[in-house]
C-alpha positions as CSV (number, residue, x, y, z in Angstrom):
1,M,28.9,131.1,0.1
2,S,25.4,132.2,-0.7
3,A,24.1,134.2,-3.6
4,I,23.0,137.1,-1.4
5,D,23.8,140.5,-2.9
6,E,25.6,143.2,-1.0
7,A,22.5,145.4,-0.6
8,T,20.6,142.5,1.0
9,R,23.6,141.7,3.3
10,K,23.6,145.3,4.5
11,H,19.9,145.3,5.1
12,V,20.1,142.0,7.1
13,K,23.0,143.3,9.1
14,N,21.0,146.5,9.9
15,I,18.0,144.4,11.0
16,V,20.3,142.3,13.3
17,C,22.0,145.4,14.7
18,D,18.7,147.2,15.4
19,I,17.2,144.2,17.2
20,L,20.4,143.6,19.2
21,E,20.9,147.3,19.8
22,V,24.6,147.2,18.7
23,E,26.5,149.3,16.2
24,P,27.1,147.8,12.8
25,E,30.9,148.1,13.3
26,E,30.6,145.8,16.3
27,V,29.1,142.9,14.3
28,T,31.3,140.9,11.8
29,E,30.1,138.2,9.5
30,T,31.5,135.6,11.8
31,S,30.9,137.1,15.3
32,L,28.6,134.9,17.3
33,L,25.3,136.6,18.0
34,A,24.5,134.9,21.2
35,E,27.9,134.8,22.8
36,E,29.3,138.1,21.6
37,H,26.1,140.2,21.2
38,D,23.7,138.8,23.8
39,A,21.2,137.5,21.3
40,D,18.8,135.4,23.5
41,S,16.2,133.1,22.0
42,L,13.6,135.8,22.0
43,R,15.8,138.1,20.0
44,S,16.7,135.3,17.7
45,I,13.0,134.8,16.9
46,E,12.6,138.6,16.5
47,I,15.5,138.6,14.0
48,L,14.0,135.7,12.0
49,A,10.6,137.3,11.9
50,A,12.0,140.7,10.9
51,I,14.0,139.2,8.1
52,E,10.9,137.2,6.9
53,V,8.8,140.4,6.8
54,A,11.5,142.7,5.3
55,L,12.6,140.3,2.6
56,Q,9.3,138.4,2.0
57,V,10.6,134.9,2.6
58,S,9.5,132.1,4.8
59,I,12.1,130.6,7.2
60,A,11.4,127.6,9.5
61,Q,12.2,128.2,13.1
62,A,14.3,125.1,13.0
63,E,16.7,127.0,10.9
64,M,17.6,129.3,13.9
65,K,20.2,126.8,14.9
66,R,22.2,127.7,11.8
67,M,21.6,131.5,12.3
68,V,24.5,131.9,14.8
69,N,26.2,134.7,12.9
70,L,25.6,136.8,9.8
71,E,27.2,134.1,7.6
72,G,24.7,131.6,8.9
73,I,21.8,134.0,8.4
74,Y,22.9,134.7,4.8
75,A,23.1,130.9,4.1
76,V,19.6,130.3,5.6
77,L,18.2,133.2,3.6
78,A,19.8,131.9,0.4
79,D,18.3,128.4,1.0
80,A,14.9,130.0,1.7
81,R,15.0,131.9,-1.6
82,T,16.1,128.8,-3.5
83,R,13.1,126.8,-2.1
84,V,10.7,129.5,-3.3
85,K,12.0,129.5,-6.9
């Protein structure tokens, strides 16, 4: 998996839950955001932008196809951090 620490994982999950208006208990690392939590393309872009701002990273919109669940978001975030270093 990725080298994303627990505090960052929790922060990302809170961002996702706030945007999708769901309780954190409802979202698992593998639950599909679109199919299980009604994340349409606008909300997906909102999630990407919020993560970029909150964590000061740059993520290409093309990466959204990988951001189908929290695991995917963590992997994309880890890749984005690796490119910066």
